[in-house]
Phi, psi and omega in degrees: 000124176291148180234156174036243188296331177298327181285325172305310184285328173294315181294323174295323176296320182291324176285330179291316176303312178300317179306321191281310193286310187281349167274352183282168177305336183295340178249015177299348181286343177278352176296139178284131173295321176274176182291134182294161182289265173235109194303316186300326178278337172286320170303316173311312187306314179299314180308308179301313179300308181304316175300322184289320174304309180291334169300310189282338177305317185286319180305304187302309179314300188289321184295322181270015167235030165096359185255156185286156172279075183226161172306343183301334183290345179278012191304328179251005182224063182307321185297307181300325179299323189271345188284335176294300179298323170311307179301308185291317181301315179284329168303316184289327176292324176291326166296318180296326182294314187286339184253004186303323180253019177303125179215071190280162181284337173218126183286339181288321175298317187298318183282338172293315171310307184295326180292309180294342175278323187272302196302318185298313180295323181294318181296315179302320182293314183291321178306313187296318178293324183287313176306313181293325177285323182290328182284318183286339179260014180308329186260346177227040190298131178246125185254357180302138172054026186302299189299319183295319171305316177300324177307305180297340178280342181231050179241031170062017174088007190288319182276338185071016194249129172231086189289179181293157174239122172054033181087358173273104193291321186258032181305329181300332178285000181293319181254031174064024175058028190281352182297339191299319187292338176285339160303313180289328176297316180293325178299316178298321177294319176301328185279344191307314183309314177292313171313315176303305183295316180295333188284324177298327187272325186252337185095160187290306183310297187304323187290316178299314180297326184290321181289324170297326181292312182294324177295312188285324188245356174239291178305319182305331181286347181251324180203103192285328188282324177291321179296321177302308180297304183308324184285333178292318180300319184297326177289323170304309170306318167305308184300326167303308180297320180295318187286335177288335194234350184237150167239130184232145173298141184298320184291323173302316186288314184292316176295323178291330178293317172305317180287317178294327178302307180295333167299306181311311184278359177250321191244348180283168192246012173075016180238156174288074189243121190297349179286340182262354182299335174297321182295314179299320185293314186284339167296314183293322178301315181292330168293320178308327182280354180123355173297138179228014173066048172065037174093348181304321184283349171273347180314130186305322180298316188288331175285325168302312172291342173283331177300321184274005187303319179298314174303311177301323178305306189281333187256337186303315184304320173303319180292312181294319179298317182287334165299306186286323181294327181281318173304314180298302189294329186251021180031057184274130173269118170242154171280169180303318172300315178301321178293315181300313181294327182290312189296322181298311170307316182293322186286319179299318178303312182298313177306310183296317173309313186296328176288330174286321171296324178297306188296322183260346187240287185304304180300312178296324173294323165306315178293321177303315187294337180270356180280151174295135177260134176293335181270348180246144170283128188268000000 
Protein backbone atom coordinates (compact mmCIF):
# COMPACT_ATOMS: atom_id res chain seq x y z
CA UNK A 1 0.00 0.00 0.00
CA UNK A 2 1.32 3.41 -0.99
CA UNK A 3 1.59 6.13 1.60
CA UNK A 4 1.40 9.94 1.64
CA UNK A 5 3.06 11.58 -1.37
CA UNK A 6 3.35 8.26 -3.24
CA UNK A 7 -0.43 7.93 -3.25
CA UNK A 8 -0.78 11.50 -4.58
CA UNK A 9 1.59 10.69 -7.44
CA UNK A 10 -0.18 7.42 -8.24
CA UNK A 11 -3.65 9.06 -8.29
CA UNK A 12 -2.39 11.81 -10.60
CA UNK A 13 -0.81 9.13 -12.78
CA UNK A 14 -4.11 7.25 -12.98
CA UNK A 15 -5.91 10.41 -14.06
CA UNK A 16 -3.24 11.08 -16.68
CA UNK A 17 -3.47 7.50 -17.96
CA UNK A 18 -7.27 7.76 -18.11
CA UNK A 19 -6.99 11.02 -20.06
CA UNK A 20 -4.64 9.47 -22.63
CA UNK A 21 -6.41 6.11 -23.03
CA UNK A 22 -10.06 7.15 -22.94
CA UNK A 23 -9.46 10.26 -24.99
CA UNK A 24 -8.25 8.12 -27.88
CA UNK A 25 -10.26 7.01 -30.91
CA UNK A 26 -10.73 3.58 -29.33
CA UNK A 27 -13.48 5.05 -27.17
CA UNK A 28 -15.10 7.31 -29.75
CA UNK A 29 -18.17 5.07 -29.46
CA UNK A 30 -18.84 6.80 -26.14
CA UNK A 31 -19.40 10.14 -27.83
CA UNK A 32 -23.06 11.16 -27.80
CA UNK A 33 -24.65 11.55 -31.22
CA UNK A 34 -27.05 14.16 -29.88
CA UNK A 35 -26.13 17.44 -28.23
CA UNK A 36 -24.60 16.87 -24.84
CA UNK A 37 -26.27 17.92 -21.62
CA UNK A 38 -23.55 19.95 -19.90
CA UNK A 39 -20.05 18.66 -20.58
CA UNK A 40 -18.47 20.00 -17.39
CA UNK A 41 -21.07 18.12 -15.32
CA UNK A 42 -20.33 14.91 -17.23
CA UNK A 43 -16.63 15.40 -16.51
CA UNK A 44 -17.47 16.10 -12.88
CA UNK A 45 -19.32 12.79 -12.66
CA UNK A 46 -16.16 10.91 -13.58
CA UNK A 47 -14.03 12.81 -11.06
CA UNK A 48 -16.59 12.01 -8.35
CA UNK A 49 -16.83 8.30 -9.26
CA UNK A 50 -13.02 8.11 -9.45
CA UNK A 51 -12.78 9.74 -6.00
CA UNK A 52 -15.13 7.16 -4.49
CA UNK A 53 -13.15 4.34 -6.14
CA UNK A 54 -9.89 5.64 -4.65
CA UNK A 55 -11.57 5.93 -1.25
CA UNK A 56 -12.69 2.31 -1.35
CA UNK A 57 -9.30 1.16 -2.65
CA UNK A 58 -7.79 1.80 0.78
CA UNK A 59 -10.76 0.28 2.63
CA UNK A 60 -10.66 -2.90 0.53
CA UNK A 61 -6.91 -3.37 0.81
CA UNK A 62 -6.84 -3.13 4.60
CA UNK A 63 -10.09 -5.06 5.11
CA UNK A 64 -8.83 -8.07 3.20
CA UNK A 65 -5.60 -7.86 5.18
CA UNK A 66 -7.42 -8.37 8.46
CA UNK A 67 -8.33 -4.83 9.51
CA UNK A 68 -11.87 -3.52 10.14
CA UNK A 69 -13.76 -1.45 7.56
CA UNK A 70 -13.39 1.77 9.56
CA UNK A 71 -11.81 5.20 8.90
CA UNK A 72 -8.89 4.19 11.12
CA UNK A 73 -7.28 2.46 8.12
CA UNK A 74 -6.71 5.87 6.50
CA UNK A 75 -4.08 6.94 9.03
CA UNK A 76 -1.48 7.19 6.23
CA UNK A 77 -3.86 8.11 3.40
CA UNK A 78 -5.72 11.27 4.39
CA UNK A 79 -6.29 12.23 0.75
CA UNK A 80 -8.20 9.00 0.09
CA UNK A 81 -10.17 9.43 3.32
CA UNK A 82 -11.52 12.78 2.10
CA UNK A 83 -12.20 11.58 -1.44
CA UNK A 84 -15.19 9.43 -0.40
CA UNK A 85 -17.37 12.10 1.26
CA UNK A 86 -16.30 14.55 -1.45
CA UNK A 87 -17.58 12.25 -4.20
CA UNK A 88 -20.85 11.24 -2.54
CA UNK A 89 -21.72 14.78 -1.37
CA UNK A 90 -21.36 16.28 -4.83
CA UNK A 91 -23.19 13.34 -6.44
CA UNK A 92 -26.20 14.15 -4.24
CA UNK A 93 -25.90 17.84 -5.08
CA UNK A 94 -25.79 16.95 -8.76
CA UNK A 95 -29.07 15.05 -8.39
CA UNK A 96 -30.65 18.02 -6.61
CA UNK A 97 -29.43 20.33 -9.38
CA UNK A 98 -30.69 18.16 -12.25
CA UNK A 99 -34.14 17.53 -10.79
CA UNK A 100 -34.71 20.89 -9.10
CA UNK A 101 -37.23 22.00 -11.72
CA UNK A 102 -38.81 18.61 -12.38
CA UNK A 103 -42.47 18.87 -13.26
CA UNK A 104 -43.33 15.81 -15.35
CA UNK A 105 -46.71 15.41 -17.00
CA UNK A 106 -46.88 11.93 -15.49
CA UNK A 107 -45.11 10.93 -12.29
CA UNK A 108 -45.61 7.25 -13.19
CA UNK A 109 -43.64 7.86 -16.38
CA UNK A 110 -40.98 9.69 -14.38
CA UNK A 111 -40.53 6.79 -11.97
CA UNK A 112 -40.49 4.26 -14.80
CA UNK A 113 -37.60 6.19 -16.37
CA UNK A 114 -35.79 6.38 -13.04
CA UNK A 115 -36.23 2.65 -12.46
CA UNK A 116 -34.92 1.78 -15.91
CA UNK A 117 -31.98 4.11 -15.30
CA UNK A 118 -31.02 2.66 -11.93
CA UNK A 119 -32.13 -0.96 -11.81
CA UNK A 120 -30.34 -2.72 -14.72
CA UNK A 121 -26.79 -1.88 -13.60
CA UNK A 122 -27.80 -2.38 -9.98
CA UNK A 123 -28.94 -5.90 -10.85
CA UNK A 124 -25.65 -6.60 -12.63
CA UNK A 125 -23.65 -5.42 -9.62
CA UNK A 126 -25.83 -7.47 -7.26
CA UNK A 127 -25.61 -10.56 -9.46
CA UNK A 128 -21.81 -10.34 -9.40
CA UNK A 129 -21.88 -10.07 -5.60
CA UNK A 130 -24.26 -13.02 -5.27
CA UNK A 131 -22.16 -15.24 -7.54
CA UNK A 132 -18.93 -14.33 -5.75
CA UNK A 133 -20.51 -14.96 -2.34
CA UNK A 134 -21.89 -18.29 -3.57
CA UNK A 135 -18.43 -19.33 -4.75
CA UNK A 136 -16.70 -18.23 -1.55
CA UNK A 137 -19.33 -19.94 0.64
CA UNK A 138 -19.53 -23.14 -1.39
CA UNK A 139 -18.06 -25.20 1.47
CA UNK A 140 -20.01 -23.51 4.28
CA UNK A 141 -23.27 -22.74 2.50
CA UNK A 142 -26.07 -21.35 4.70
CA UNK A 143 -29.58 -21.38 3.20
CA UNK A 144 -31.44 -19.73 6.08
CA UNK A 145 -33.44 -16.68 4.91
CA UNK A 146 -31.83 -17.06 1.51
CA UNK A 147 -34.81 -15.90 -0.57
CA UNK A 148 -35.54 -12.95 1.73
CA UNK A 149 -31.91 -11.86 1.65
CA UNK A 150 -31.78 -12.18 -2.14
CA UNK A 151 -34.90 -10.00 -2.36
CA UNK A 152 -33.06 -7.13 -0.69
CA UNK A 153 -30.14 -7.55 -3.07
CA UNK A 154 -32.44 -7.02 -6.05
CA UNK A 155 -34.72 -4.22 -4.82
CA UNK A 156 -32.95 -1.58 -6.98
CA UNK A 157 -31.55 0.06 -3.84
CA UNK A 158 -34.89 1.29 -2.51
CA UNK A 159 -34.46 -0.28 0.94
CA UNK A 160 -30.74 0.39 1.30
CA UNK A 161 -30.36 -3.01 2.96
CA UNK A 162 -27.81 -5.60 1.87
CA UNK A 163 -27.98 -8.60 4.25
CA UNK A 164 -25.69 -11.63 4.46
CA UNK A 165 -25.45 -14.00 1.49
CA UNK A 166 -25.24 -17.76 2.06
CA UNK A 167 -23.68 -17.15 5.47
CA UNK A 168 -21.23 -14.49 4.29
CA UNK A 169 -21.93 -11.71 6.78
CA UNK A 170 -19.92 -9.02 5.02
CA UNK A 171 -21.25 -9.72 1.53
CA UNK A 172 -22.25 -6.05 1.13
CA UNK A 173 -18.56 -5.17 1.03
CA UNK A 174 -18.00 -7.13 -2.18
CA UNK A 175 -19.06 -4.01 -4.07
CA UNK A 176 -17.77 -1.73 -1.31
CA UNK A 177 -21.25 -1.26 0.13
CA UNK A 178 -22.06 1.52 -2.32
CA UNK A 179 -25.77 0.67 -2.60
CA UNK A 180 -26.55 2.65 0.57
CA UNK A 181 -26.45 5.90 -1.40
CA UNK A 182 -29.20 4.71 -3.75
CA UNK A 183 -31.55 4.64 -0.77
CA UNK A 184 -31.07 8.42 -0.54
CA UNK A 185 -31.41 8.89 -4.28
CA UNK A 186 -34.77 7.10 -4.20
CA UNK A 187 -35.83 9.08 -1.13
CA UNK A 188 -35.11 12.27 -3.08
CA UNK A 189 -37.04 11.04 -6.14
CA UNK A 190 -40.03 10.05 -3.99
CA UNK A 191 -40.01 13.50 -2.39
CA UNK A 192 -40.09 15.32 -5.73
CA UNK A 193 -43.91 15.56 -6.00
CA UNK A 194 -43.91 17.39 -2.66
CA UNK A 195 -40.95 19.53 -3.77
CA UNK A 196 -42.83 20.38 -6.95
CA UNK A 197 -45.94 21.39 -5.03
CA UNK A 198 -44.03 23.55 -2.54
CA UNK A 199 -41.88 25.09 -5.28
CA UNK A 200 -44.98 26.37 -7.06
CA UNK A 201 -46.00 28.20 -3.87
CA UNK A 202 -42.63 29.46 -2.62
CA UNK A 203 -40.24 29.51 -5.55
CA UNK A 204 -37.04 27.49 -5.94
CA UNK A 205 -34.61 29.67 -3.96
CA UNK A 206 -36.76 30.13 -0.82
CA UNK A 207 -37.58 26.42 -0.76
CA UNK A 208 -33.92 25.41 -0.97
CA UNK A 209 -32.97 27.86 1.81
CA UNK A 210 -35.79 26.67 4.07
CA UNK A 211 -34.79 23.01 3.65
CA UNK A 212 -31.16 23.89 4.37
CA UNK A 213 -32.21 25.77 7.52
CA UNK A 214 -34.43 22.90 8.74
CA UNK A 215 -31.66 20.38 8.05
CA UNK A 216 -28.90 22.31 9.81
CA UNK A 217 -30.87 23.62 12.80
CA UNK A 218 -33.65 21.06 13.17
CA UNK A 219 -32.96 17.58 11.84
CA UNK A 220 -29.23 17.73 12.72
CA UNK A 221 -30.09 17.85 16.42
CA UNK A 222 -31.66 14.38 16.15
CA UNK A 223 -29.72 12.76 13.31
CA UNK A 224 -26.71 14.62 11.95
CA UNK A 225 -26.09 12.23 9.07
CA UNK A 226 -29.66 12.36 7.75
CA UNK A 227 -29.57 16.16 8.01
CA UNK A 228 -26.34 16.17 6.01
CA UNK A 229 -27.71 14.12 3.11
CA UNK A 230 -30.96 16.09 2.93
CA UNK A 231 -28.93 19.30 2.90
CA UNK A 232 -26.78 17.95 0.03
CA UNK A 233 -29.83 17.69 -2.24
CA UNK A 234 -30.99 21.13 -1.06
CA UNK A 235 -27.60 22.61 -1.97
CA UNK A 236 -28.02 21.16 -5.45
CA UNK A 237 -31.41 22.86 -5.73
CA UNK A 238 -29.85 26.07 -4.45
CA UNK A 239 -27.13 25.83 -7.11
CA UNK A 240 -29.81 25.50 -9.78
CA UNK A 241 -31.65 28.58 -8.49
CA UNK A 242 -28.43 30.61 -8.35
CA UNK A 243 -27.20 29.51 -11.80
CA UNK A 244 -30.58 30.40 -13.32
CA UNK A 245 -30.38 33.99 -12.08
CA UNK A 246 -26.68 34.87 -11.62
CA UNK A 247 -23.87 35.20 -14.13
CA UNK A 248 -20.25 35.01 -13.00
CA UNK A 249 -16.95 35.27 -14.89
CA UNK A 250 -15.58 31.82 -15.71
CA UNK A 251 -12.10 32.65 -14.43
CA UNK A 252 -13.53 33.68 -11.07
CA UNK A 253 -15.41 30.37 -10.87
CA UNK A 254 -12.28 28.41 -11.79
CA UNK A 255 -9.98 30.17 -9.34
CA UNK A 256 -12.63 29.93 -6.64
CA UNK A 257 -13.16 26.23 -7.32
CA UNK A 258 -9.45 25.45 -7.07
CA UNK A 259 -9.16 27.41 -3.81
CA UNK A 260 -12.14 25.60 -2.26
CA UNK A 261 -10.85 22.22 -3.44
CA UNK A 262 -7.58 22.92 -1.64
CA UNK A 263 -9.53 23.82 1.49
CA UNK A 264 -11.67 20.67 1.27
CA UNK A 265 -8.67 18.38 0.95
CA UNK A 266 -6.75 20.25 3.65
CA UNK A 267 -9.17 20.84 6.51
CA UNK A 268 -12.11 18.42 6.23
CA UNK A 269 -11.96 15.26 8.33
CA UNK A 270 -13.39 12.70 5.89
CA UNK A 271 -16.76 12.49 7.66
CA UNK A 272 -20.24 13.57 6.62
CA UNK A 273 -20.16 16.56 8.92
CA UNK A 274 -22.63 19.36 8.24
CA UNK A 275 -20.18 22.06 9.33
CA UNK A 276 -18.10 21.33 6.21
CA UNK A 277 -21.08 21.17 3.85
CA UNK A 278 -20.92 24.89 2.88
CA UNK A 279 -17.50 24.21 1.33
CA UNK A 280 -18.87 21.41 -0.84
CA UNK A 281 -21.94 23.48 -1.64
CA UNK A 282 -19.96 26.55 -2.68
CA UNK A 283 -17.71 24.42 -4.89
CA UNK A 284 -20.73 22.93 -6.62
CA UNK A 285 -22.35 26.34 -7.08
CA UNK A 286 -19.18 27.65 -8.77
CA UNK A 287 -19.20 24.67 -11.14
CA UNK A 288 -22.90 25.18 -11.82
CA UNK A 289 -22.11 28.81 -12.68
CA UNK A 290 -19.71 27.68 -15.39
CA UNK A 291 -16.49 26.66 -13.66
CA UNK A 292 -14.72 23.68 -15.18
CA UNK A 293 -11.39 23.75 -13.29
CA UNK A 294 -9.63 25.45 -16.20
CA UNK A 295 -10.93 22.92 -18.72
CA UNK A 296 -10.22 19.76 -16.70
CA UNK A 297 -13.90 18.82 -16.48
CA UNK A 298 -14.32 19.25 -20.25
CA UNK A 299 -11.55 16.85 -21.27
CA UNK A 300 -13.00 14.40 -23.78
CA UNK A 301 -11.79 11.38 -21.83
CA UNK A 302 -13.41 12.57 -18.60
CA UNK A 303 -16.65 13.48 -20.37
CA UNK A 304 -16.80 9.99 -21.88
CA UNK A 305 -16.07 8.32 -18.56
CA UNK A 306 -18.61 10.63 -16.93
CA UNK A 307 -21.31 8.89 -18.94
CA UNK A 308 -20.09 5.60 -17.46
CA UNK A 309 -19.84 7.02 -13.92
CA UNK A 310 -22.82 5.05 -12.60
CA UNK A 311 -21.21 1.82 -13.81
CA UNK A 312 -17.90 2.89 -12.26
CA UNK A 313 -19.66 3.64 -8.98
CA UNK A 314 -21.39 0.25 -8.79
CA UNK A 315 -18.61 -1.97 -10.17
CA UNK A 316 -15.30 -0.57 -8.92
CA UNK A 317 -15.65 -2.22 -5.51
CA UNK A 318 -16.01 -5.63 -7.15
CA UNK A 319 -12.72 -5.03 -8.95
CA UNK A 320 -10.91 -4.15 -5.71
CA UNK A 321 -12.53 -7.10 -3.91
CA UNK A 322 -11.48 -9.62 -6.58
CA UNK A 323 -7.94 -8.25 -6.62
CA UNK A 324 -7.43 -8.40 -2.86
CA UNK A 325 -9.38 -11.62 -2.29
CA UNK A 326 -7.35 -13.43 -4.95
CA UNK A 327 -4.13 -12.29 -3.29
CA UNK A 328 -5.46 -13.31 0.13
CA UNK A 329 -6.73 -16.76 -0.83
CA UNK A 330 -3.61 -17.66 -2.76
CA UNK A 331 -1.22 -16.12 -0.22
CA UNK A 332 0.56 -14.22 -2.98
CA UNK A 333 3.45 -12.06 -1.83
CA UNK A 334 3.80 -8.87 -3.83
CA UNK A 335 6.13 -5.95 -3.45
CA UNK A 336 4.67 -2.47 -3.15
CA UNK A 337 5.56 -1.77 -6.76
CA UNK A 338 4.06 -5.04 -8.02
CA UNK A 339 0.82 -4.48 -6.12
CA UNK A 340 0.52 -0.90 -7.38
CA UNK A 341 1.03 -2.01 -11.00
CA UNK A 342 -1.55 -4.78 -10.55
CA UNK A 343 -4.04 -2.33 -9.00
CA UNK A 344 -3.49 0.00 -11.96
CA UNK A 345 -4.30 -2.81 -14.40
CA UNK A 346 -7.43 -3.69 -12.39
CA UNK A 347 -8.71 -0.10 -12.33
CA UNK A 348 -8.10 0.45 -16.06
CA UNK A 349 -9.84 -2.88 -16.77
CA UNK A 350 -12.82 -1.82 -14.64
CA UNK A 351 -13.03 1.50 -16.50
CA UNK A 352 -12.98 -0.28 -19.86
CA UNK A 353 -15.68 -2.71 -18.69
CA UNK A 354 -17.75 0.24 -17.48
CA UNK A 355 -17.67 1.93 -20.90
CA UNK A 356 -19.09 -1.32 -22.29
CA UNK A 357 -21.76 -1.73 -19.59
CA UNK A 358 -22.83 1.86 -20.25
CA UNK A 359 -22.99 1.29 -23.98
CA UNK A 360 -24.77 -2.07 -23.92
CA UNK A 361 -26.77 -2.02 -20.68
CA UNK A 362 -27.32 1.50 -19.35
CA UNK A 363 -27.83 3.25 -22.67
CA UNK A 364 -30.39 0.79 -24.14
CA UNK A 365 -32.46 0.84 -20.95
CA UNK A 366 -32.38 4.64 -20.85
CA UNK A 367 -33.67 4.61 -24.44
CA UNK A 368 -36.37 2.17 -23.36
CA UNK A 369 -37.36 4.56 -20.58
CA UNK A 370 -37.86 7.35 -23.12
CA UNK A 371 -40.26 5.29 -25.21
CA UNK A 372 -43.95 5.91 -24.72
CA UNK A 373 -45.66 3.25 -22.71
CA UNK A 374 -49.05 2.02 -23.98
CA UNK A 375 -50.14 1.55 -20.36
CA UNK A 376 -49.16 4.96 -18.99
CA UNK A 377 -50.35 8.45 -19.86
CA UNK A 378 -47.40 10.49 -21.03
